[in-house]
C-alpha angles and dihedrals in degrees: 000000000000115000123194116240089241093054091044091052091048092052092047092049092049092048092050091048092047089058087071089067095050117129101215108139094148106044096024085214105131117198129186128188136191118195123198113210121204087249088066094248118130123217122195130205141180134201112263118199129198132198086242091066100205091061093063119108134208125242093242093058092044090056093045094046091048089053093046091050088055092053100263119139105160121072132184106184145354128202117203123194124197133159093260107018094264116184125247115269123248094259091055092047090052093050091048090050090056090069108027135357088189095055111125115241117201117185119191138175124238092278094051099256109151114238099168130025107170145116125265087249089058091051095043111029115188091018120188103244138175088267089066089065094059 
């Protein structure tokens, strides 16, 4: 998926700004995400922690689930902002693969430096997808 520099910059900026709304009182590792749907609409998400750690959720999945709840199913790109450019976890990669192995994934640090610019397929080769259930 080819993404224009202007759209990439917009997604990165929105992901960095979303980090400010993270609820991460335990890890202090704020993450923001901005997801571009094929419709052109952008959905943001933040990581939300809980004192019962397994019930926490990552920013990437929040953005995707928000989009799904609004009827979106096709995604073109996601920008993820962390303090140090940390990569998406396995659960987030699996959720992304459910909808598009070709979706562009851009991971930046808190100053906007790009650490990863890849597809979901690059991040999760040999993904288990809906086609595997047929």
